[in-house]
N, C-alpha and C positions, 0 to 999 in steps of 0.2 A: 395615468399606470403604474404602481411599483415591479418595478422589476423584482421578480420571485426568487428568493436564492439559492442554489442546489445546495440540497441535498446528501449528508455520506453517506447515506443507503441508495441514492442512484449512482453516486458512484461507485460505491462498491456493486453496483450488480452489472453495471456496465463492462467493472474494471474483467468480474469473474467472468462475466459470457464471450467475451474477445479474447481470455487468457484459455479459456476451452476450448476454444477454435485451433490453440496452436501445436502440434505435434510437440511430443514429451515434458506437457509440460499440466501435473496435475495441480488446482489449487482448491482451497476451502476457505470459509467467512467462520471462522473462530466468535461462537458465539456467550458472551458471559453467562458462566454460571456460576455457582457456589462450589462445584467442583473445576474450578478453571481458576488462574493465574491471573490476578488480578494486574492491568495494565499491560498485559501481553498487546501485540497488534493484531487487526484486523481480516490479515490475509494473508496464511502460511501454506506453502506446497513446493513441490519439488521441479525443478527446471533439468536438465538433460542428466538429473539424477544427484542435483545440488538443491539445498533445503532453502528457500524462504521465507520470509516473514515481511510485509507491506503492512504500513500504519498506511489507514485512508486519511485526510483531510477536506474538507471544503475548501474550493478555490474563492481565490477573494474576499477572504472572511479572514480578517486580519485577529477576530476572534479564538478563532479554528486555531492552536498550537497545538502543540504535545507538550505534555503533560513529561514533570519531576521522572513521573515512575514509568512513564515508556518513551523517553530518553535511556533510561537507565535501561526497559526489557529489550531494547535494541540494541545496546550497546552488548549485553552477555549474550544475542545471539550471533551479532558480528563479530563479539571476539570466538562464542564457539566456531564460527565458519561460514556460517550461516551469511548468503545474500540477504543484503537489509535495506529499506529505504522506507520516504513516507514519499506519498504520491497525492495528486490532486487531481489527476485526470488520469484518466487510462495510457494520453505517452506518457505520462508520468511513470506510470506501471511498468513499462516495454520497454522504454531507459533502464531503469532501476534493471531491469532482467536481464539486460541486454539485447534487449529483443530488436532495439528503436537506438538510432542517435539523438543526443540531442538538439533540441530546436536553437538554431542560434537567433539571438535577437539583436535589438540593438544597442543596447544594456551589455554584452557579450564584448 
C-alpha cells in the first residue's frame, strides 16, 4: 500500500488548532482572494502582541518549496518586525513562535 502524502491543508488545520489553545495567541488562515496580496504567507496573527507570518509547506516533499514571491513576502514581513518562518509541522510552527525549542537531531 502506497503511503499517502500529508496535505498542506491538514498541517494548516493542526497548526491553527494547536495555536488557538495557547495563551496570548491569535491566529488566522489567509485565504487567497482577488483582494489579497499574492505570495503572502498562509497563517498570520499575533503572539504576546507581536505580529507573525508563517508559510506552511508539506513535510518530506522536495517539490514543496517556497516560491521566489513567497520568499520575498516573508522577507518584507521580517524587515517590518514580524516573526516569520516556514513550518512543515505543528512543532516547527511552535519553534518559530518561541513556544518550543528546536528538536536536536543526529545531523545537528
